[in-house]
matplotlib code that plots the C-alpha trace (Angstrom):
import matplotlib.pyplot as plt

x = [-32.1, -32.1, -32.6, -29.4, -29.5, -29.8, -26.9, -24.8, -25.6, -24.6, -21.3, -20.7, -21.1, -18.5, -20.9, -19.1, -15.5, -14.8, -15.9, -13.7, -10.7, -11.3, -11.8, -9.1, -6.5, -4.4, -5.6, -5.0, -7.0, -9.8, -10.0, -10.4, -13.3, -15.6, -15.5, -15.4, -18.6, -20.4, -19.5, -20.7, -24.1, -24.4, -23.8, -26.3, -29.0, -28.3, -28.7, -31.6, -33.1, -33.0, -34.0, -33.4, -29.9, -27.2, -23.5, -21.2, -17.4, -15.4, -11.5, -8.9, -6.4, -2.7, -1.2, 1.6, 2.9, 1.6, 2.3, 0.1, -0.8, -4.6, -5.4, -3.5, -5.5, -2.5, -2.0, -2.0, -1.3, -3.3, -4.6, -7.3, -5.9, -7.2, -8.2, -11.8, -15.0, -17.8, -21.4, -24.4, -27.4, -31.2, -33.5, -35.3, -38.1, -37.1, -33.4, -29.9, -28.7, -25.2, -23.2, -19.5, -17.6, -18.0, -19.0, -22.7, -23.5, -26.6, -29.5, -29.8, -33.4, -34.1, -36.2, -33.4, -30.4, -29.3, -25.6, -25.2, -22.3, -22.3, -21.8, -18.6, -15.8, -18.2, -19.5, -23.0, -21.9, -20.6, -23.8, -26.0, -23.8, -23.9, -27.7, -28.0, -25.7, -27.6, -30.8, -29.3, -28.2, -31.6, -30.6, -32.8, -32.2, -33.6, -32.9, -31.0, -29.8, -26.3, -23.5, -20.1, -16.7, -13.3, -9.8, -8.6, -6.1, -7.3, -4.8, -2.6, -2.9, -5.0, -8.1, -10.5, -12.7, -12.9, -13.8, -16.6, -17.9, -17.7, -19.5, -22.5, -22.7, -22.2, -25.0, -27.4, -26.5, -26.9, -30.2, -32.1, -30.7, -31.5, -28.2, -25.2, -24.0, -20.7, -17.9, -16.4, -19.8, -19.9, -16.3, -17.3, -20.3, -18.0, -15.7, -18.6, -19.7, -16.2, -15.7, -19.1, -20.5, -17.5, -15.5, -12.2, -10.9, -9.7, -8.9, -10.6, -7.9, -8.8, -12.5, -11.7, -9.2, -11.6, -14.6, -13.1, -10.7, -7.6, -4.5, -5.6, -4.1, -6.2, -5.7, -7.5, -7.0, -10.8, -12.0, -15.6, -14.7, -11.4, -9.9, -9.6, -7.7, -7.0, -3.4, -3.7, -0.8, -0.5, 1.8, 2.4, 4.3, 6.9, 7.4, 7.1, 4.7, 3.3, 4.1, 2.7, 4.5, 2.7, 5.3, 2.9, 3.3, 0.4, -1.5, -2.4, -1.6, -0.5, -3.4, -1.3, 1.4, -1.0, -2.8, 0.5, 1.2, -1.8, -1.7, 1.9, 1.4, -1.6, 0.6, 2.8, -0.2, -1.6, 1.6, 0.6, -3.1, -4.1, -6.0, -3.9, -0.4, -1.7, -2.7, 0.8, 3.3, 6.5, 8.7, 7.1, 7.6, 11.3, 12.0, 10.4, 11.6, 13.5, 10.4, 8.3, 10.7, 10.5, 6.7, 6.2, 9.0, 11.7, 9.7, 6.7, 9.1, 10.5, 7.0, 6.0, 9.1, 8.0, 4.5, 5.7, 8.0, 5.7, 3.1, 5.8, 6.8, 3.2, 3.2, 6.7, 5.5, 2.5, 4.7, 7.2, 4.4, 2.8, 6.2, 6.8, 9.9, 9.7, 13.2, 12.2, 9.0, 11.0, 13.4, 10.5, 9.0, 12.4, 12.6, 9.1, 10.1, 13.3, 11.3, 8.7, 11.5, 13.7, 11.3, 7.7, 9.1, 6.2, 8.2, 8.4, 6.9, 9.0, 6.9, 8.3, 11.7, 12.5, 9.7, 10.8, 9.4, 8.7, 12.3, 13.6, 11.4, 12.7, 16.3, 15.9, 14.1, 16.8, 19.4, 17.2, 16.1, 19.4, 18.7, 15.6, 13.1, 12.3, 10.5, 8.8, 6.6, 3.0, -0.1, -0.3, 3.0, 4.4, 3.2, 1.3, 2.9, 5.6, 5.3, 7.7, 7.7, 9.7, 10.8, 8.5, 11.4, 12.6, 9.2, 9.3, 12.9, 11.8, 8.7, 10.6, 13.4, 11.2, 8.8, 11.8, 11.8, 8.1, 6.4, 4.8, 2.0, 3.3, 4.2, 1.2, 1.7, -1.0, -2.3, -3.7, -7.5, -9.3, -12.7, -13.8, -17.0, -19.2, -22.2, -20.6, -23.8, -27.6]
y = [22.1, 25.2, 26.0, 25.5, 29.1, 30.4, 28.3, 29.7, 33.2, 32.4, 31.0, 34.1, 36.2, 34.2, 32.6, 29.3, 30.5, 29.2, 25.7, 25.9, 26.9, 24.1, 21.4, 22.3, 23.9, 25.5, 29.1, 29.1, 25.9, 27.2, 30.3, 28.1, 26.2, 29.2, 29.2, 25.4, 25.0, 27.7, 26.1, 22.7, 24.3, 25.8, 22.5, 20.8, 23.4, 22.9, 19.1, 18.8, 22.3, 24.7, 22.2, 22.0, 20.6, 19.6, 19.5, 16.7, 16.2, 13.0, 13.2, 11.1, 9.3, 8.6, 5.5, 6.7, 3.3, -0.3, -1.1, -4.1, -5.2, -4.8, -7.8, -9.9, -8.4, -6.3, -2.8, 0.5, 4.2, 6.3, 9.8, 11.7, 14.5, 17.9, 16.7, 15.6, 14.8, 17.2, 16.3, 18.7, 16.5, 16.6, 13.8, 11.7, 9.1, 6.3, 6.2, 7.5, 9.4, 10.9, 13.0, 12.8, 15.6, 14.7, 11.1, 10.3, 7.4, 5.5, 5.7, 3.0, 2.1, 1.5, -1.6, -3.4, -4.1, -7.5, -7.8, -7.6, -9.4, -6.8, -4.0, -5.4, -2.7, 0.2, 3.1, 1.7, -1.5, 0.6, 2.5, -0.6, -2.5, 0.3, 0.4, -3.4, -3.5, -0.7, -2.7, -5.9, -4.2, -2.8, 0.8, 3.3, 4.0, 6.5, 8.1, 11.2, 13.2, 14.5, 16.3, 15.3, 16.8, 15.5, 16.7, 13.4, 12.1, 9.0, 6.1, 7.9, 5.7, 8.5, 6.3, 8.0, 4.9, 4.5, 8.2, 7.6, 4.6, 6.5, 9.5, 7.3, 6.0, 9.5, 10.9, 8.1, 8.6, 12.4, 12.4, 9.4, 9.0, 11.4, 10.5, 10.1, 6.5, 5.5, 6.2, 2.7, 1.2, 3.4, 2.2, -1.4, -0.9, 0.6, -2.3, -4.7, -2.9, -3.0, -6.7, -8.1, -5.8, -4.2, -7.4, -6.2, -8.0, -4.8, -4.4, -1.9, 0.7, 3.0, 3.3, 3.7, 6.6, 8.4, 7.9, 8.5, 11.4, 12.6, 10.5, 7.0, 3.8, 0.8, -2.7, -5.2, -8.3, -8.6, -7.4, -7.4, -4.9, -3.2, -1.1, 2.5, 5.0, 8.6, 9.7, 13.1, 15.1, 18.4, 17.9, 21.6, 21.5, 19.3, 21.8, 19.1, 18.7, 15.6, 15.5, 13.0, 12.7, 11.3, 9.4, 9.1, 5.4, 3.3, 0.8, -1.2, -4.9, -4.8, -6.8, -10.0, -8.1, -6.7, -10.0, -11.9, -10.1, -11.3, -14.7, -15.3, -14.1, -16.5, -19.3, -18.9, -18.6, -21.8, -23.6, -23.0, -23.8, -20.2, -17.9, -14.8, -14.1, -12.1, -15.4, -16.9, -16.8, -15.0, -17.3, -20.4, -18.9, -18.2, -21.6, -23.3, -20.9, -23.6, -25.7, -22.7, -21.8, -25.3, -25.3, -21.8, -19.6, -17.2, -14.2, -15.4, -15.7, -12.2, -10.8, -12.5, -11.0, -7.6, -8.2, -9.2, -6.2, -3.7, -4.3, -3.4, -0.3, 1.0, 0.8, 2.4, 5.3, 5.9, 5.9, 8.3, 10.8, 10.5, 11.1, 14.1, 12.4, 13.2, 12.0, 8.6, 8.8, 9.6, 6.8, 4.4, 5.7, 5.3, 1.7, 1.0, 2.2, 0.1, -3.0, -2.4, -2.1, -5.0, -7.5, -6.8, -5.9, -3.7, -0.8, -2.1, -5.0, -8.0, -8.3, -5.0, -4.3, -1.5, 0.6, 1.7, 5.1, 4.6, 3.4, 6.4, 8.9, 7.4, 7.6, 11.2, 12.2, 10.8, 12.9, 16.0, 15.7, 14.8, 15.4, 17.5, 14.6, 11.0, 9.2, 5.8, 4.0, 5.0, 2.7, -0.5, 0.2, -0.9, 2.5, 5.5, 7.7, 8.1, 9.8, 12.2, 14.0, 17.2, 20.1, 23.1, 25.3, 22.9, 21.9, 24.4, 23.3, 19.7, 20.4, 22.4, 19.9, 16.7, 18.3, 19.0, 15.2, 14.3, 17.4, 20.5, 19.7, 16.2, 17.1, 17.7, 19.4, 18.1, 18.6, 16.1, 16.7, 16.1, 15.4, 12.3, 12.1, 15.0, 17.2, 20.6, 22.7, 22.4]
z = [15.6, 13.5, 9.8, 7.9, 6.7, 10.3, 11.4, 8.6, 9.7, 13.3, 12.0, 9.9, 13.0, 14.9, 17.4, 17.2, 17.1, 20.6, 19.6, 16.5, 18.7, 21.2, 18.6, 16.0, 18.5, 15.8, 15.4, 11.6, 11.3, 13.5, 11.3, 8.2, 9.7, 9.5, 5.7, 5.6, 7.7, 5.8, 2.5, 3.8, 4.8, 1.3, -0.3, 2.0, 1.1, -2.6, -2.2, 0.2, 0.9, 3.8, 6.6, 10.3, 10.7, 13.2, 12.4, 13.6, 13.6, 13.8, 13.8, 12.1, 14.2, 14.6, 16.0, 18.4, 19.5, 19.2, 15.6, 14.5, 18.0, 18.1, 15.9, 18.5, 21.4, 22.3, 23.6, 21.7, 22.3, 19.8, 19.4, 17.7, 15.5, 14.3, 10.8, 10.6, 8.7, 9.3, 8.5, 8.0, 8.9, 8.8, 10.0, 7.4, 8.0, 5.7, 4.7, 5.1, 2.1, 2.1, -0.4, 0.7, -1.0, -4.7, -4.0, -4.2, -1.8, -2.6, -0.2, 2.4, 3.4, 7.1, 6.2, 4.3, 6.6, 5.5, 4.3, 0.5, -1.2, -4.1, -1.5, 0.0, 0.3, -0.2, 1.9, 1.5, 3.3, 6.3, 6.6, 6.3, 8.8, 11.3, 11.2, 11.4, 14.5, 16.2, 15.7, 16.9, 20.1, 20.7, 20.0, 18.3, 14.6, 12.2, 8.8, 7.8, 4.9, 5.1, 3.3, 4.6, 3.8, 5.0, 5.3, 6.7, 4.2, 2.4, 2.3, 4.8, 7.9, 9.5, 9.3, 7.0, 6.8, 10.6, 10.9, 8.5, 10.4, 13.7, 12.1, 11.1, 14.7, 16.2, 14.0, 14.9, 18.6, 18.4, 16.5, 18.0, 21.6, 24.4, 26.1, 23.8, 23.4, 25.0, 22.4, 22.8, 21.9, 18.8, 17.9, 18.3, 16.1, 13.4, 13.7, 13.2, 10.1, 8.6, 9.5, 8.6, 6.0, 4.4, 4.5, 6.1, 9.2, 11.0, 14.7, 16.9, 17.4, 14.6, 15.6, 19.3, 18.6, 16.3, 18.7, 22.1, 21.3, 23.1, 23.6, 24.7, 25.9, 24.8, 26.1, 23.8, 25.9, 26.2, 22.9, 24.1, 26.7, 25.8, 28.5, 27.3, 29.4, 28.6, 29.0, 30.4, 29.0, 27.3, 24.3, 23.9, 27.2, 25.6, 22.8, 20.1, 17.2, 15.5, 11.8, 9.3, 6.0, 3.0, 0.9, -2.1, -2.5, -3.7, -1.5, -4.5, -4.5, -0.8, 0.5, 0.8, 2.6, 5.2, 5.6, 6.2, 9.5, 11.5, 9.7, 10.7, 14.2, 14.5, 13.2, 16.2, 18.5, 17.0, 18.0, 21.6, 20.9, 21.2, 18.8, 19.3, 20.6, 23.5, 25.1, 24.6, 27.5, 26.3, 28.3, 26.8, 23.4, 24.0, 25.6, 22.6, 19.9, 17.9, 17.6, 16.7, 13.9, 12.5, 12.7, 11.2, 9.7, 10.8, 9.8, 11.8, 14.8, 14.3, 14.0, 17.3, 19.0, 17.7, 19.2, 22.7, 22.9, 21.3, 24.0, 26.6, 24.6, 24.7, 28.5, 28.6, 26.4, 28.6, 31.7, 30.1, 29.3, 32.7, 34.3, 32.0, 30.6, 26.9, 26.1, 27.3, 25.3, 22.1, 22.8, 23.0, 19.7, 18.1, 19.4, 18.1, 14.6, 14.6, 15.6, 12.9, 10.3, 11.4, 12.9, 11.9, 8.4, 7.2, 5.8, 2.2, 0.3, -0.5, -3.7, -5.0, -3.5, -5.9, -4.4, -0.9, -0.4, 3.3, 3.9, 2.0, 4.0, 7.3, 6.2, 5.0, 8.1, 10.3, 8.4, 8.5, 12.2, 13.8, 17.5, 16.8, 16.7, 16.0, 13.3, 12.6, 10.1, 10.6, 10.6, 8.5, 6.7, 3.3, 1.8, 3.0, 5.7, 8.3, 11.7, 13.3, 16.7, 16.0, 18.2, 17.6, 16.8, 14.1, 12.5, 9.7, 8.8, 8.8, 6.8, 4.1, 3.7, 3.7, 1.2, -1.1, -1.6, -1.4, -2.7, -1.3, 1.1, 1.9, 5.5, 7.8, 11.1, 13.5, 17.0, 19.4, 19.5, 22.8, 21.3, 19.5, 17.6, 18.7, 17.8, 17.1, 16.7, 16.1]

ax = plt.figure().add_subplot(projection="3d")
ax.plot(x, y, z, "-o")
ax.set_aspect("equal")
plt.show()
């Protein structure tokens, strides 16, 4: 590790430009990282002094296919993206202390790792939970001081919270382990901290995508040992870009809407004496559908139908990419979006039918895109963002026209990042 001021000088002299290009892919974005990293180092020095530091990066993620499948032990196609959290970090003997952009996170002492009810739904809970799980697994822990800054959009379905969890695990791995920990292990630790300490019953997709990097197919049938396979394709060969459009709709008061999806799917699973739908035979479900309707509800049945078919679509999307058939891939993404809208029903809230920003964004995108791309709801749904795969030659047109409705800066043109949580420099 080097003094922060020396690392800043090396960045200023372009010694890390190759790393920036490989991590961020987009030349304009790579150029911007030089100033971003130097500013982060300046802020670290102002907070903690000119100490020996390392700099880490953890990406956000995009769910490509597999909408609301992971909590039913289903299958997902997800990707890391070239928006990230970076952390300038120095070791500390007794605690973890983080300043995250303008948010001052309270120090977490290494000797006090029990869950705290008052910390639920806080960053402090995620840090404490990560430390506790490392310790439970017999993994080395230690303290650090850090300044973090993020360009992962909060509340956008790009998983800023998962990126933060993975960052904590990645830093502990990088500082206190001679050999970096397996990225899936770090992802599972992040999920544990969110489930047990933060108090949110999330699946494992977000953390896996942020930690592993690249385009990955995840099969959660065995959640203790999910099968994670990289899909080795170069999206640039298909001459399409991934666009995420922020519709600027609030996530407030949507907890019940989100919670109803796994709850209703599990109602159907319970009819067959199973915990999750992945363990239910689809033929048994279809043959007893009338009885399932009576025991649950029509919406629960529709959501179960979505789940069964969405798992198949994930495999279809992977096969299409591996076969270099991007038309088939886009057709699968379109079918996934249609199913989410019609059967999963997570595009708007039934509690507030006058607010349908996601529906509107999808409708406008279909008009704007025509044959130039496909779109679908992104992430948890009900608010947040939509996703579109758009022909490179048409991206600027799509961006300009969709931003006419949702505001300048609402359409983000992204790349698939090959790296998960990593140490960039020390």
